[in-house]
N, C-alpha and C positions, 0 to 999 in steps of 0.2 A: 046030323052032321058026320059023317063017314070019318075016320080015322084019317084016311089018306088025303081027304077035303082040307082039314083042317091044319094037316101040315104044308100045305102048297098055298095056303091064306098066310101061315105063320113067314116062310120063304117070301113072300110078296112084301111084307112089311119088315122085315130086317133087312132086304136089299133096299127100300126105298130112306129108311131111316140112314143106309151107311153113306148111300148117294147123298143126302142132303149134308151130313158133318163133311163129306168131301168137299162141297163148295164152299163150307163155311171158310175153312183153313185156306182156299186157295184164292180167293176174293175178298181182304179187309174190308168192310166198308171205311167208309170217310172218318167218321166219328168214332172209329176203334181207336183207345190209346195205343195201341201198337204203332199206327201210323207215327207218330211223334217224332220217334229215333230217326223215321226215315227222313225227315225235312232237314237235317243236316246234312246229309246227303247232297241235296240239288247245289248245283254252283251257285246259286242267288246266297245264301249268305256269307260266301266266301266271295262272291263278287262285292259287297258292301266294304269287305277290308281291301279289295283290289283299289277303287280307289286312294285308300291307304298309300300306295305306289304313288299316285300322283301327286299326293303332299309329300312323294320322294321327291317335290320341290324343295321340300326341308334342304335338299342342296341349294338350292338356287339362295334362299335366306342365305347359307352359309356363304356364298358368292356375294350376296348385299354387303355382307362385313368387308368380305377384300377387297370391294370396290370403295368402300365407304375408306377403308385403310390406302387405298393407293392415291383416294384425291386429296387424304387429309395431307401428304406429304408434299405434293404442291400448293397449296395453300401456306404452307411451311416454308417452302422453297420460296415462295411466290415474298411472302414478308423479309425471308433474308436474304433474298438479294435484291429482290428491289429496295427495300428500306433501306441501305448502304449508299446503294447506287444512285437511286433517285435524287439521295442528299448533295451527296457531293456536282450532281450536275446543275442543279438550281445555280451552287456558289460559282460555278464554273462560267456558265451564263452570266452571272452578276457581275464575275469578276473582267469574264471577257467585255461586257457592256460597258464596263469602267474604263478598261484599255481603249476601246473602239474612241470611248469620249474626251480620251485626254487629248491633248493636241501634242504633236511630236516631240516640241521640246520639255515637253515633263513626261517623257517615259522613263520609268526607273531604271537605273542600272546599277549594278555592282560589281567591282574593278576585281579583275583577274588578268592571269598571264599562262602563257602556254609554256610552261619551260622545255629546254629542248638539253643536249648534252652539256656536259662541264666546260664552262670555256665559252659556251655561247650565247648569246643575249635573246631572252626569251619573244616570243611574238605576242602582239598586245591584243585588247581587245580593236574590232574594228571600228569601232565608233570612234575611237580616238583619230581616224582620217578625218573626222567630219567637223573635229574641234576648230570652231572660228578664231577670230584674233582677239577677240573678245571674253574669250574662254580659257585662261591660264593654266596651264595646268604643268608639270613634270612626273616622269615617272622612272627614266633612266636616263644616266650620263654618257660620256663617251673617253677612252682611254684609261689608261690603268688607275684609275680613281673608285674607291666604293664611297658611299653615302651610309652611316649608320645610321636609324632614323629608331628610338624610342619612344613609343607611345606609350603613355601614363594618365589609361583614365581609369584604370581599375588600382587595384592594389599596391601599393608602394612598397614592393620586397627587395629585402638585401640592396638598401641605400648606399651602404658605407661599402659593400663590396664591389656596388657596381661603380663607385664613382674609384674608388681605389685600381679599381682594372682598367680603367679608361686613363686615369693619370700614370698608371705603372708603363702604360704601353705609347704614350703621346698624344693619344686619340681624342680627338674635338667631336663629339655628337651632335645631332638632331634632336630637341626633345620637341614632342606633341603631345603636351599636357592641358587637363581638363580645369576650368575655372574651379570646379566643386573639391580637387583635389588641392591645388594652392589655396584656397582659403582655408581648409582643414590643416595642413602644413607649410605654411609661408616660410619657415624656416628651408624646408626642400627645397623652394625654387629658389632661395637664395643662395644655396651651397652650390647651385647648378648653375647660374648666373656667375658667382665667383670664381668656378674653376674654368668659365669660358665657352663654355658649349653654349648652343644656340637654341633659344625658346620660339617655338612655331605656336599659334593656334589651334588648338582641338575643340573648339566652342565651350560652353560653361558647360552645359551638364550631359554631353555625349550623349543627344538625341539624335536617331535617323531622321536626316534633313527633308527624306521624301515624305514624312510625315506630317512637315510644319508648313505653314505661311511662310508667306515673304517679312513679314513683319517680323513673326517670331526666329525668322533664322538670324534675322540682324538683327535681334534682340542677343540670341547667345555668342553671337560674334562679339557685337561692341559690349557686352559685358563681363566677357575675358578681358579684353584690352583696358578697360577699367581697375578691373581687379591687377593685372598684371602692374600698370603703373603706382597703382598705390603701392604694391608692395616693394616694387625696385626701383622705382622713380624712373624707367624708363619706358619709351614706347615698345611695344613687340612687331616682332619682325613679322612683316606681311608673307607670312607665306602658312598654307594652312592644307588642316586635314578632316575629311568628309571620316565623321563616325561611322565604324564600320565600312569604310569604301562603298558607302552608298550617294547614289547622285543621280541626278539628270541635267541634259544642256540648260535648263533655266537655272537652277541652282548653282551650276557651275559659270555662268555668265552673272549671276547676282554677285556670287564671292567675289569673283572678277571686277566690278563694279566696284567692287570695295576696298579695291586696291591689293587684294592675295593672289596668289599663286598657289594653285592645291597641289600638294604631293602625294602623290601613289606612288610605288613601288615595283619593284622586280624582284623581288624573294620574299619570302615569307613562310611562316611556320603556322602548323595547328598549334599555336604554344598557349591557347586559353585552355588547354587541355593537360591533365597529366602527363609528362612524357614515361613512356613505358621503359626506355633505357636511361633514363635521369640525362645529365649534363649529354651526353653521347650524340642523343637525338637532335639538340639544337646546331650543336658542333655542325655533324652529321649534314642537316639541312642546309647551313648554308656552304660551305665548303663544296657541296655536290652541286649546287647554283652558283658557285661564283664567275664574274665574267664583268666584263666592259662596263665601267659606268653603273657598277651597280645599287640597287636605291634597296638597302634590306631593313625590313618591318621587322622589328623584335619588342614583345610587348615585356613593361619590368614586369606586372603580375605572375611572370612565369619565374620558379625559381630556380629552374634548369638553366634557363636563361642566365640568369645571372650567374650559375656555378662555372657556366661554361665559357662566359663573357673573354676573361681575360688569357684562354685557349686561342679564341676564335681571333682575335684582336694581333695575338702572337701570328699565326697562322697566315693571313691574309697578308702582314707586313713582311713576311718570309717567303709567300709568291709574286713578290713584286707591285704592290699594288699600296697606294696612299690613301687617308682617310680625308675626307672633306666634308662642305659645310654646302648645304641644299644653294645656299644664295649662291653659289657657282652655275648651278644649273637653268637654263634659258629654256622658255616655253617656245616651243617648235611654232614657224609662222608659215 
């Protein structure tokens, strides 16, 4: 082989070798480990995280707590509102049912009056207009007379001061006393009677008559009568006052049937409570509502009343009034 032929053969072999090398570098086989890094490049691996955005419905779980939280207040409100509201409703319904079941003459009343200007007679409950002849009751008189009524169903406070103030002003008062009080304090009753004051029946135990049966009411009244006679040797005057001013038409008729006239009032005070301004309060309460035929209700259980009594009596007399006994009052026909 000549030199030129040999050189040509070597050149061909070298070219083929170079082309083979170039092929290998441009087309990597599938199994070539160099392909592994290319795998992350495709979107496929990123797509599997893409569902992770869908779990971004994790916000929706966040909604769930919010919704639960909002619904909790509603149940909370329901019991809070419903429980108190529901409780009264049954009570109201029951009361209404009872009220409807009551006959008209058992309708409970509580005495009151509607104050006017000083010197004017107050207005009184509309029920008084329907009182019948067998429902004997008085609550106001006429003319320049005042009827001082003192209720003694509670503590007997400042007895000496009270009797001294009345005697000093020549005033005869009307006492409505409970049997329990005179049972414990018989001398108290004897002193009042000895001073010429009028004593009337205020029941034995000062129990609300609207809560009692007819027999219990009769017993409350007659037990007082018996006790009064045992202590004084006299019959009690046939005038009566309902405890708390609570009555109904039936009870009014029942008491009237026992021979009593019921005595209500045209001036009263919140004297079962401590008075903010001491004795000034009862004094102003009475003088600011002074009127013709005034039936004044005063409780002996108030220390302020007893302290103001002398001044009250003096001022009433100074204004031209005289004091009278409830026996002067006649039931309206």
